[in-house]
N, C-alpha and C positions, 0 to 999 in steps of 0.2 A: 867762767862757767855760768854765773848768774846772768850776765849779759846775753849769752847764747840762749838760755832758757826763756828769758824775756822776749827775745826775738822770735823764737819758735811759738811762744804763746800768742804774740801779736799776729803772727801769720795765720794761726788757727782761728783766731777771732775774726779775721778779715774774710775767711772762706765762707761762702753761703752755706747755710745749714741745709742738709738733705732732709726733705720732707718724709714723714712716715706715711706710707701708703698701705692700706689694709683693705680687706674685703669682709663685709659683714652682711650676710644674707644676700639680698639683691642689690646692696649698695656698695659704692666705693667710698672709702674715707681717706681724707688727706689731713694728717695731723689731728685725727679724731673727729673731723667734721665731714658731713656728707658732701661729696664732690660730684658735680655733673660734668661729664666730658662733652661740653658744647663746643664743637670744633669743626675744623676743616682738614681735608686731606690735600696735600700738595704743597705748592710753593707760590711765591709771588710777593705781593705787597704786604708783608707781615706787620708793618707799622700800624695798619688799620685795625688789626684783629682785636686787640684788647678793648678798644672803644666800641666795637661791634657786639660785645658780650661774649666773645670767644674765650674759652679757658684752655683749649687743647689743640695741638697740632698733631696730625697723624702722618708718619712717613712709612714708606713701603720696603725699602731695601737698605742694606748696610753701606750706603754711600750718601746718606743724608744727615750724618751725625753732626755736621756743622750747624744744623738748626738748633741744637741744644743751647749753645751759648746765646744765640739771638733770642730764643724763647725765654731764657732766664732773665735777660735784660728787659724783656717786655712783660715779665710776670706771668708767663704761660707755662703749661706743662706739655710734655711730649709723650705720645705713644710711639716708641722707637721701634720701627719695623725691621725685621731681618727677613730677607727674601729667601724662602725655601723654594727651590726650583720645582717646576711643574712636570709631572709625568707626561702630560700631553705634548711637551716639548722634547721628549725623549729621555728625561731623567729617570733612572732606574733605581728605586729605593731598595731593591734586592741586591744591588751591586756595590760592594764596599768601596770600589774605586770611585764611585760617584758620591757615596754618602760620607766617607771619612773626611775628605777635604772640606766639604760643606760644614760638617760638625766642628772641625778645627777652626774654620772662619767664624763660626758662631761663638766658640769659646773665646777667641780673641776679641770679638766684638763686645761681648758681655763684660769681660774684664776691663776693657778700655772705657766703658761708659756707665758702669753700674753705680758709681758714686756721684754722678752728676746731679745737682739739685733740681734740674728741670725734668728729670726722668719721672714719668708717671707709671708706665708699665711697658712690658716687652710685647711687640706684635710678632707672633710666631707664624710667619707665612701669610699669604693672601690668596684665597680661592685655590688652594693647592689641589683640591678635588675637582676643579672645573673641567668640563668636557670629557669626563671619563665614564666608560661603561662599567669598569671594575675599579672601585676606589679602595680596595682592601689594603693596599700598601700605604695609603695616605695616613690613616689614623694612627697606626703605630709609629709612623715617621714623625708626626706632630708630637706624639707623646715623648719620643726619644729626645727631640729638640727641647721641649718644654721641661723635661726632667733635668737635662743638662743645665738649662738656664737657672732653674731653681736651686740646683746644687752650687752654682757659682754666686747667685744673688737671691737669697731667700727673702729679701726685703722689698721686692717689687713684684706685683702680680704678672701673670702670663695671660696673653690673649690669643685666641685662635679666630681666624676670620673665614667665614663661609660665603660662598655665592648662593644666597638665599638658603632657606631651611631645608628644602627638599622634603621628601616623605619621611626620611629617617636620619638625615645628616646630624642633627642636633643630638639625637639619641646615641649615635656612633661616637661623637666627641665625648659625651658624658661617660660612656661605657669604656672606651678604648684609650682616651687621653685624660686620665684623672689629674694630671699635673697642670691642666689648663684651669685657670681661676675665673676668667672673664670670657664670655662668648661674644664674638662680633659677627654680625650678619650684614652683608651688602644687599640692599634692596632698592627698587626703583618703582615709580609709577603708582598705580592703585594698589599694589601689593604691600606698600610700606605700612599703612595703619594696622594691618593684622599681624605684623611680625612678632610683637611681644606675645600675643596669645598663642601663635603657632609654636614659638620657642618653648613656652611653658607647657604646652600640650605634649611635647616630646620629652618632658621630664627635666628640663634645665631649671635649676633652683638658684643659681648664682647670678651675678650682675650680667646684664645684657647691654651692649652698645650697638646701635645701628651704625656700622663702621663706614659704610658708603650710603649716601642717600641722594636721590635725584628725582626730578619731576617725572621723567619717563625715559626708558631705554630704547635705543633704536630697534631692538629685538621685539619690543612691545608695540611699537608705533604702527599706525595705519600706513599703507603703501599705495603708491600710484599703480596704474595698470601695468607699468613696466618694472615694478618692483622697487622703486626708490622710496625709502622711509621718509615719512613726512614729519619734520621736526616742529614742535611747538615753538611759538615765539617766546622771547624772554618774559613777556607779560603772562602768557599762559603757564609757563613753568613756575613763575612766582605764585600764581593763584593756587596751584596744586601743592606747592611746597608749604604754604601757610596751613593747609589742611593736614598735611603729613606731620608737621612738627607738633601741632596741637594734639593730634591723636597719639603720637608715640612718646612724647616727653614724660607724661605722668607714669608711664609703664616701663621706663628704661633708665639706665644709668648714664645715658648720653646719646647724642647723635652727631655724626660727622658728615658734613656736606662734601660732595665731590663735584668739581675739582677746583681748588683755590689756585688758579692759574689758567692755562689754556692748553688744549691738545687737539690734534687732528684725529677724530674718531667719527667717521662718516662725514662730518663737517668739522670746521674748527670752532664752532660755537656750541655743539650739542651738549657737552658736559662741562663747559667752561664757565666759571663764575667771574672770571676777569677776561678782558680783551687783551690781545698782544700788546696794545698800547696802554694797558693797566687800568682802563676804566672799569668800574664795577657795575653790575646789573641789578635789576629789581629783586632778584633772589637774595642779594646781600642785604637789602632793605628789610625783607621779610625775616631773615635770620636775626638781624639786630632787634627788631620788634619782639620776636619770640623770646629772646634771651636777655632782654633788659638793657640792650646797648643802643647806640645811635650811629647813624651814618655821618661822614665828615660834614660838619656845618649844618647838620640836620637836613641835608639835601635829599631830594627824592629823584628816583630814576625816571626817565621818559617811559611812557606806555605806548604800546602799539594797539590801536583799536581796530584797524582794518589793514589787511595786506592780502591782495589777490590779483590774479591775472584777469583782465577784462574778457578775453575771448577763450578762456580755458588754458590748460597747461600743455597743450600739444598743438603744433601748427606746421605747415609746409615751409621748407627752407626759403622759398621766394617771398614769404610774407613777413611783415613786422608784427610784433606783439607789444602790448602795453600792460604794465602792472600799476596798480594804484595803492597808495599808502595814506593812512590817517594816523598820525602820531600826536600825542598830547604830553605836556609836561605839567605835573601838579603844582610846580612852583612858578609856572609862567615863563620859564627860561626860553630864550630863542634856541631853536634846535638846528643842528647841522646834519644833513642827510647824505650818506655815502652809499652808492650802489656799486655792485660788482657782480660779474658773471664768472663762474668757475665750472670746470668739468665735474661730472658726477664721480664720486669715488668708486673705483672698480676693484681695488684691493681691500676688500672688507674682511678684517681679521676678527678673531674672537677673544673674549675675556680681557678686553682692554688693551691688547697689543697695539703698539704704535703703527699708524698707517702713514704712507707717503703724503706729503703736502700736494695740493691740487694746483693744476695749471689755471691761470687766469686769462680772460678774454676781454681786455679793455675796449677793443674795437667793436664789441657787441653792444656796448652801453651807449645809447643815443638819447639826447634830450633829457639828461638827468635833472630832476627837480625835486622839491620837497614833498610833493604829493603824487608824483608819477615818474615813470621811466619807460623808454621804448627800447626793445631788444631786436636786433637784426644782425646780419652778416655772420651767421654761424653755419657750419657744415652739419649735416644730419648727425644726430647723437643725443646723449643725455647730459643735462647741465643743471645748475642751480643759480637762481638769482638771489643774491644776498643784499640785505639792507642793514646799515648800522646808523643809529641815530644817537648823537651826542648832545649833551646839554651845556658843554663848555665848562662844567664845574666838577668833572671827574666821574660822572655817571653816564650810562648808555643803555640803549635797547637794541636787540638784534632779532632778525627774522630771516627766513629764506624760503624759497619756493622751488621745488624741483620741476623741471620742464623738459620736454622732448621736441627736438626739431626733426621733422620727417624728410 
């Protein structure tokens, strides 16, 4: 009997201690100490995150729980998301046949992970109210889910995530979902710095996390004459991100950059903080500087100083066109430049839904060089010219130019 008790005691000692997570006014406390959720949303090269100053990983749905063990190994916390389905996709929160199975999945999800030492808080849905003219079903649904979570796990805060503040979204959460402890707001572009003040103006007094943050959204960007959104270069994105983080950090309990990984959304670089080949961009460098971290080896990403078409962004099919590039590397590293032409995305979805990958046209890329490229051999239509600049040490820069062949 004594041996069995000793064995049990040794196993308990070996288990990682679960942190105490509490909310105090506008702050989040972990083991009694103020905690900033400086983090990333998504997946990818997690090994880098701790050195970059990241404390937190945010997931979206109940299929990313495997990140908990990896986060614990790296000393990171997780905002563990549960995907509440969206009414815009046909989910009916007035229909028990829709709601009850989702609630049961939520119950099992919480019970499975509530004692994990890497768990920071529960993410109750993401932009559930998006693209709705009538959001009256959403707020009671968020409350129902959050109330269930708190009944199963009173030891971790609950977080609701909105697509921007709207005129009254924050007030609706406060009034109709009192089981929500922390407010998350997804925001992009020039709207980001004013998020904390707008949230407080609607009466929210608890912690605020900017749960998605990016330089600019495609819905905010300038467009060509034919309606193609103009994406900033990775250098331009980094410059705006620096201003955003400086403005928001003192007034929030954290910021989560989107997306640690890559995805096709208008382009494959628009919201991506990593390339498919895992190189990181200047936004990563800005993140590290803001949060007291460092990039691998202290490396700096390449910068794009100039990227433009010589003759404009539209030309007849029987003509060739030239684009010019000037890229620099702060460390003086030799740069490798890769050009590609892809079709313009025609399946433009909303609220971050995944879009199909794009067709490439390698035959259109002529005379590729470090400072220029010639484009030809394309049928009439809308396209983009992409450039990727690598420093050979794990960092990169990206840019693209939409164009039309007549």
